[in-house]
N, C-alpha and C positions, 0 to 999 in steps of 0.2 A: 521465567518462561519455560521451565522444565515440564516435560510432558511424557508420561509413561506409555510404553508401547512395546510391542514384541521385538526382540532382537533382531530377527530378519528384516523388518520393516525399518528399524532404525539404521541398519547396515545400508539398506537401499536408499534411504533419505539422505545419508552422507555421501552417497555417490560411490561407495566402495565397490559395489557389485549390484546385480539385479536381486530382487527378493528371492526368486528361484535359486539363483546360485548361492545366495547367503544360506539358504535352507540346506543346499548340499554340503556347503562346508561346514555347518554346525553338525550335521549328521556324521560327517567324516572326522569330528573331533578336532577340526583345524582353526577353531575360533576360540580366543580367550577374552574374557571380560575381567578387567582389573586383575589380570594374571591367573585367572581360573579358567580351566577348559570348559566350555558349555556345550552340552549335546542335547539339552532339552529343547524341543522345538518351541515350546510356549514360554520360554524364558523372558521375563519382563525387565526392562532397562528404564532409567529415569531420563537418560539423554545427556548425562555428563561423564560417563564411563569411558575408561581407556579400553579401546577395542584393538585386538591384535588378530591378524589373519596370517597363518602359517609363520608366525613369529615376527611379522612385520607390524609395528605399532601404528594405529591410525586414530589419532586424538584430536578432537575439534580444538581449534585455537581459542585462547582466552582473550585475544586482542579485541578491544572494542572498535567497531566499524559501523559505518553508515553508507549506504549506496543510494544514489538516485537511479530510479528504474523507469523505463517507459513501458507501461503495461499494454499489451495488445488486447484487443476485444476477445471475449470468450475465455478469460483467464480468471480464476477465483483468487481474491485477496486473502489468502490464508496459507498456513503451513501445509495442511492437507485437506483433502475433500473426500467425504465418504461416498460420493457418487463416481469417483474416479475421474473428476475432470482435472485439467491441467492447472496447476497453482503457480503463484508467483515464484515460490521457492524452487520450482522445478527448473527455473532459469539459472539458478545459482549452485548448480551441482558441483561446479569446479572450484567453489570457494569453501575453504575449510573452517566455517564458522557456524554457530546455531543462530541462524537468522530468522526474522519474522517481519511481516509488513507492519508498517507504522500507520495505523488507521486502515481504511478501506476505500477502494474503488469498486463501484458496482460491476458486475460480470460483463454488462454490455457497455461499460465505460472504458475509454483508454486513456493513456497519458501518465502524467507524473505522480509517483508514489515513492516514498522513502522505504527502504528495506534495512534493518538494523539489528543489532544486538544490545544497543545502548538504552538501558531502562530510563534514565534520566530524560534523554531526548524524546523517547516515546511518550512519557507522561506529560512533558511540556507541549509536544506537537499536538497531541490528542485531547489535551484538557480544554474545555469550552472557555475557560478565564483567559487564555493566552491569545485568543483572537488572531491566529496566524492566518493570513490571506492565502486563498487558493483560487487560481484564475482558470476559466474554462472557456471553451469555444463550443457554442451550442448551435447545431443546424436543425431548424424546424421546417416541416412542410408549409408551403404557403407564405403569406406575408404577415408580418407581426404589427399589431396595432400600437401606435405611439403611446396611448394612454396605458397599455399593459406594461410596457417598458418603464414608465414613470411609477406605476404601482410597484413593480418589482424593486426600483430604487428605494421606495419609502417603506417597504416591507408589507408582506401579505400574510393572510391568516391561513395556515394550513391545520391539518388535523392535529398536530403536535404543538400548536401555538404560532404566534407571529414570528416571521423571519426578520432578522435585523436589516439594516439598510445595505444595500448592495451597489457595487459600481457596475453600470449596465451601458453597453455601447452597441449600437447597430453597426455591425462590421461590413456585412456585404448583403445585397438583396437582389435576388433574380426573380423570374416570373413564377417559379413553382416552389421556391425555398428561400429561407432567409438564415444568415449566419449571425450570431450574436456573441459578443465577448462580455462575460459576467465574472465579477470577482466578489467572493463571499469570504467570511471568516468564521463561519460556523462549521460544524461537522455533522450535521443529521443524516440520517440514512436516506439515500437517494434524494438529497435536498434539491439540487438544481434541476434534476428531471422533474420532480414533484412541483416546482415553482412554475414550470412552464405547462405542465399538465394541468395545473389549477385553472389556467385559461384555455383549456382543451386544445393546446398545441400537441401535435405529434412530434416527438423528439427523434429526428432521423439519426443524428450522430451526436455524441458528447465526448469531448477530450479535454482532460485536465492539462493545461499548458504549463502550470508552475505551481510550486508550493513555496510560499514566502518568496524570497528572491531567486530561488533555484528554478531555472528554466531549462528545458530539455535540450536546447540548442541543436547539436547535430545528431543526438542520440535517436536511433531508429527504434521502431516497435521491437520489443524483446531484448534491447540493449541496456547496459547499465554503466555507471562509472562510480568510482569511490570518491566520497566527499573528502576534502582536505580537512585537517584540524581547525583551520580558520573558519571554513564554512560551517562546520559544526558548531563552533563556539558562536558564531554570528546567529545562527538560527536559534540557539539556546538563549543568547542575550535578548534577542527581540522578544521571544516568548516572555522571558522573565520581566522585561521592562514593561510589556503590555499588561502582564498579570499584576505587577506591582502598582502601576498607575492607573489601572482599570481602564485602559485605552481601548475604545471601540471606534473603528474608522467612520468619520461622519463624511460620506461621499458628497453630500450636498454642499460642503464648503468648498468642493474644488471648482 
């Protein structure tokens, strides 16, 4: 997951200082990269270098970690954003790791997403063959037709192919809006939103409640917690078992 970038930007992403302050420190000859003083403003790093500021070493930890994060609305699921929008990694400035989001959550979708530097976990969670469940709460304008819910349970044809069976539950219904709980195990781009838009519903709010067995619990928007070693092993084992046995949940059996 290494990514080449300018030194001052890398220092800023590590949370060492602002980009402007990084530029000042570089110009003053106070920054070392792998023991060498750098004064060149366009100096490029790979993201695994040892950085020293005025003799104080700042090196990213090599510990393998995974966090469960409650993503707010209006946050990009990436390490950086060319348009200057807030990213998930901006919430982890106090963590001394080279982290990245595991998969994606749409800009206008909130909720549970894993953030990690664990390559094995990332490959397992994001690979289509592991069928890891993700549960969402969807709020649409107006009332939903029961035949549409049944169609979602059985799979519908989107522009990128048929969706697999989903678990769909009518959660709450009001005069002007309906809340639906839906569990899928695919990872297509904007899939849940597109599934409801297929029937011309306007999605007012979309929140992912869980990834696998990991639920947000008391985590507020913008908060995160570190997963235990046991939780990480359990997520990996679920993915590996599904992959090995080609398990695809059949919600019609429930």
